[in-house]
VOGU-3710 file (C-alpha; in Angstrom, 3 decimals, decimal comma):
1> mhanlnhmlt> 41,235/-80,711/26,044  41,131/-78,399/23,018  42,088/-75,291/25,031  45,126/-77,135/26,366  45,749/-78,500/22,897  45,857/-75,068/21,249  48,206/-73,740/23,903  50,536/-76,692/23,512  50,532/-76,922/19,722  51,709/-73,387/18,977
11> egkitlrplq> 55,223/-72,058/18,549  55,917/-68,625/17,134  53,776/-68,083/14,025  53,005/-71,790/13,645  49,892/-73,439/15,080  48,522/-76,937/14,712  44,728/-76,847/14,988  41,728/-78,977/14,054  40,602/-78,668/10,440  37,600/-76,385/9,865
21> dhdrdalaql> 35,128/-76,129/6,997  36,716/-72,810/5,990  40,003/-74,662/5,262  38,351/-76,422/2,292  39,428/-74,099/-0,507  43,007/-73,608/0,713  43,361/-77,356/1,332  42,072/-78,180/-2,150  44,268/-75,554/-3,806  47,508/-76,477/-1,987
31> annkkiwdnl> 46,998/-80,267/-2,138  46,230/-80,158/-5,869  49,932/-79,974/-6,700  51,874/-82,828/-8,286  54,999/-81,796/-6,348  53,080/-82,532/-3,113  51,549/-85,756/-4,459  54,970/-87,015/-5,624  56,094/-87,287/-1,976  52,926/-88,841/-0,516
41> rdilphpytp> 51,155/-92,172/-0,729  48,758/-92,684/-3,604  45,776/-92,625/-1,220  45,961/-88,835/-1,623  43,918/-88,179/-4,769  45,477/-86,358/-7,701  44,043/-84,138/-8,950  42,756/-83,031/-5,524  39,324/-81,402/-5,572  37,222/-79,367/-3,104
51> adadafiqlt> 35,086/-82,521/-2,672  38,252/-84,430/-1,627  38,982/-81,656/0,884  35,446/-81,854/2,301  35,699/-85,644/2,678  39,078/-85,358/4,425  37,854/-82,659/6,840  34,847/-84,848/7,724  37,117/-87,868/8,237  39,264/-85,971/10,763
61> rqekepmtfa> 36,154/-85,198/12,830  35,689/-88,926/13,511  38,941/-89,185/15,499  38,369/-90,050/19,181  41,363/-87,921/20,098  42,620/-85,180/17,757  45,465/-86,633/15,689  45,166/-84,814/12,352  45,771/-81,078/12,204  45,827/-78,131/9,892
71> iafdqqfcgi> 49,191/-76,382/9,968  48,654/-72,631/10,122  51,428/-70,101/9,511  50,501/-66,605/10,669  46,924/-67,954/10,988  46,912/-68,973/7,299  46,304/-72,624/6,371  49,495/-74,035/4,828  49,473/-77,812/5,226  48,494/-80,965/7,095
81> iglvgqtdiy> 50,216/-83,012/9,783  48,962/-86,057/11,586  49,612/-89,181/13,553  48,068/-92,573/12,851  48,042/-94,915/15,813  49,136/-98,423/14,940  47,295/-101,523/16,145  47,824/-104,912/17,753  51,418/-105,402/18,959  52,352/-101,978/17,525
91> rktaeigywi> 49,703/-100,114/19,546  52,282/-97,919/21,334  53,570/-96,671/17,963  52,187/-93,939/15,730  53,062/-93,116/12,153  53,643/-89,439/11,380  52,740/-87,857/8,050  52,851/-84,253/6,862  52,970/-81,930/3,890  53,393/-78,185/3,426
101> gepfwkrgia> 51,915/-76,251/0,509  54,532/-75,132/-2,000  54,149/-71,352/-1,369  55,215/-72,042/2,242  58,302/-74,174/1,565  61,740/-73,398/3,029  60,480/-71,390/6,023  61,054/-74,009/8,732  57,320/-74,639/9,055  57,560/-78,429/8,676
111> ttavklitay> 60,389/-78,616/11,218  58,349/-76,757/13,839  55,141/-78,659/13,037  56,960/-82,003/13,429  58,435/-80,801/16,729  54,975/-79,873/18,043  53,158/-83,050/16,993  56,025/-85,295/18,135  55,839/-83,826/21,652  52,042/-84,152/21,574
121> glhqlgflri> 52,212/-87,796/20,453  54,855/-88,870/22,951  53,738/-86,847/25,983  49,984/-86,234/25,601  48,823/-89,304/23,678  51,250/-91,707/25,336  52,913/-93,243/22,305  56,376/-94,705/22,963  57,526/-94,530/19,338  56,724/-92,454/16,265
131> htgifeynpg> 57,933/-93,560/12,848  57,593/-92,807/9,158  59,013/-93,627/5,767  60,463/-91,028/3,377  60,915/-91,526/-0,352  64,605/-91,650/-1,313  64,334/-88,486/-3,435  63,034/-86,298/-0,569  66,131/-85,314/1,461  64,368/-82,170/2,725
141> smrvlekngy> 61,864/-84,254/4,656  64,678/-86,424/6,027  66,357/-83,274/7,380  63,088/-82,141/9,022  62,976/-85,416/10,940  66,689/-85,412/11,812  66,441/-81,850/13,192  63,739/-83,178/15,528  65,763/-86,086/16,886  64,417/-88,804/14,611
151> ekdgifrksl> 66,999/-91,417/13,659  67,229/-93,468/10,487  66,298/-97,058/11,303  67,250/-98,264/7,859  66,417/-98,268/4,190  63,703/-100,498/2,744  65,327/-101,105/-0,630  63,136/-100,979/-3,732  59,979/-101,040/-1,579  57,925/-98,217/-3,130
161> vkngqiwdeh> 56,178/-97,715/-6,440  55,506/-94,068/-7,282  54,868/-92,568/-10,706  55,526/-95,992/-12,247  59,059/-96,195/-10,823  60,575/-98,240/-7,993  62,188/-96,351/-5,088  63,864/-96,948/-1,746  62,103/-95,850/1,440  64,162/-94,348/4,273
171> rysiik> 62,594/-95,307/7,606  62,896/-92,948/10,573  61,746/-93,137/14,185  61,943/-91,423/17,522  61,556/-93,152/20,879  60,179/-91,585/24,058
//
């Protein structure tokens, strides 16, 4: 499956691949950025240490099917993207999550990575729906989703607490 996976999850200079031990330092360095943390759930530690990177890499190795990937630009680690399969009555739905390290912003990397993992989730893994929530102050991420055919399902008003403030969450999805 991994040979097929690598072929399918590459476009131009962007590749989605399993995390490797050698990604540890780059992962720790890029993830240890408050600008990244500000747009993600609090489960991501801040500050982010090499030990956090090691634990995350080990966690991804427990997936039955690969669903969490390093994003590589020109073979250089630059971020993380993944799908989380939902359970029970939502079992045909996955949640997408992603981040790009600040030195790699504004190059279209997130847009291509979302395109690749969306196709993988809908066509290889068999999900019927992929969804996510975006913090109201992150219009760039909303555009990434919209460019990939995701539609805004609605706004969950005052549903998030981040940095001690209350925010709206914009919910997006795509259907197979």
